N, C-alpha and C positions, 0 to 999 in steps of 0.2 A: 425487642423491648426498646432499645436505643432509637429504632426508627419510629416507633409509636410516640416515644417522648418528643422527637422532632416535630412530628405531625401536630401534636397537642400545643407545642410551643413555637410554631412556625414564625411568629411574629417577633420572636426573640433570637431568631437565626443570627443576628448580628453579633450575639455574644458567644456563638460557637465558633471555633477556629475553623478557617478555610480547609485545613489538612483533615480535620475531622469530618467536615462535609463532604469532602472528596472521598474519603474512605467509606463512608456510609453510602454514598452515591454508587459506588463500585459494587458494594455488596448488594444493593436494591437491583442492580442490573442482572443479577444472576436469576431472578424470578420475575416473570412478567406481571404477576399479582402486585408485588411490592411496587413495581414501576407504574403500574395503573393507579396505585393509591398514591404516589408521589405526585401525579398530575391532578388527580381528583381533590386531593387535599389543599392544593394551592402552593404546595411547598416549592414545586417545580417553577412556577412563576418567579420565585424569589432566587432560587439558586442556578437555575439554567433557563433563563427567559429566552434565549434565543431559540430554544426547541419548541416547536408547534406540535402538541400532542396528536392532532389530527392528521399530521403527515409523517408520522413514524411507524414503524413496524416493530412489535416486541417478540416476534417469534424468530429468534436467532440461535444459532449454536452457542454452546458454553464456552466462548473464547472471549476474553476481555477486549482484545483489540477489535474484533468483529462486532461485539455488542456497542462499544463506543463509536465505531464507524457508523453502524445503523442508526444510533441515537442522534448523530450529527449529519446525516445523509443529505438532508435537504437545508443545512445551515450554510449561508454563503462563505462565511470565514469562520473555521473553528478555533483559530488561534486565541481569540480572547477567552474562549472557554477553558482551553488548557492552561493559559496564563493565570486566569483569575483563580481557578481551583488548584493551581500549583501542582500539576502533573509533572512527572519525571520527563525528561527530555526524550528519553527513548520512546515512551508510549505516545507522546505528542508527535514526534516525527513519524512513527509508524502509522498512526491512525490517520494523520493528514495525508500521508502518501497513499494510504488504501483508499481514502476519500477521492483524492485527486484521480486516482486509477479508475474509480467507478465511473468518473466523469469523461474519462479519455475514450478514444475510439479503440475498442478491444480488439478489433480485427477478426477477420474470417479465414485467413490463410496461415499456413505454417511460418511463413516469414513475418508476417505481421505479429503473430503471437511471440515469436522469438524477440522481435523488437520490444514488445511489451516486457518480456522477461529480462531483457537487458536494461530496461528503463527502471523497472520496479523490484525485480528480483522474483524468484518462484514463490516464495512464502506470501509476500505481500500481494502478488498478483492472483494468487488462489484465494485469499481472503477477499479480495475485492470481488471476484466473480461470486463468492458466497453471499456477500452482502447485496449484490445486484440481484441474485436470485432470490433472496428474501424478500426483495421489493417487487417481486413478480417478473424480472427480466428472464428471458430464455437464454441461459448461457451453456446449454448443452454442447453446442458445436465448439465453443472455446475451451470447455472441459476436456472434450475429446482430443482436440489438438494438443493442449497442454500435456496431457497424458502421453501422447505420442512424441512430442519433440523435447520434452524437458531434459532428456538424457543427451541431446545433441548440442553442440557448442552455440552459446548465444552471448558470451561475454569475453573480453580480451584475454583474460586469464586462461581461458580454455582453448586458445589458439596453440597450435604446435610450433609456434615461433615467438621469440621475444624481441623487446626493442633492441637488445643487444645484437641479435641476429640481423635486424634491418640496418643497425649502424654498421655492421660489417660489409654491407653492400655499398658503403660509402654515403648513405643517406644520413643527413644531420638535421638537428634542431627540430623545429615543429613539424618539419615534414615527417619525421619518424611517427609521431602521432597520427597524422593524416594517413600514412600508409597503412598503419596497423588498423585503423578504423576501416579503411577500404577493404583490407583482407577479411576482417571480421564480417562486413557486410557480404562478401563474396561466399564466405563460408556458411552464413545463416541461409543463404539461398541455396547453397550445394555443399552439404556436410561432407561429402566425400573429399572436397578440396583441402580438408584440414590435414594436410600431410606436408611436412617441413619442406621438402624439396619443391612441391607444388606451390606453396605459398611464396617461397623465395623467388621462383619463377615470376609469379604475378607481381611481387614487390619490385622486381627489376624494371617491369614495364612502367612503374610509377616513378622510377628515378629520374630526377631533373638533371640533365648534362650541364 
């Protein structure tokens, strides 16, 4: 009922709060029929002018972030959309990251997928794959690799050593971070290397005398 009222009074949208428009838009994203009506009615041109109806897909899973990512898939810069409609910072951050990820080089090897997981995290990377799939991209290989490697180390916190362990070797300052990142790179290529003694041996080779 609220949506029908907005359609009938689309030229009075300036009298409706941004928060209310945002709330109704999110509800409309739940069904493709409502979203189609949004564009056909001319309301979309007013509230989301950056989105071209001809270049979006409406068939997406029932996930708020995926639906928003699909809606803004072909928009150059989605920040104006989120700022104008006063979305919360978490939604803005996650959706913009998902969109960024869809445009990134997804990779075709275990190592490349782990690099993506390190950059975006498992949840957002998986959602980006889903969005790309909704737009007709073949992501079957990436999904297969993701399922295989997601339990392997791909972030610093998963390493079997800490910054303190590296400091105990006499390594100091910015070099600690550099060594930790090098160790992570080695472990992403060779998961069996993620053993404290092995990592410390590798770290010693990076030590600057």
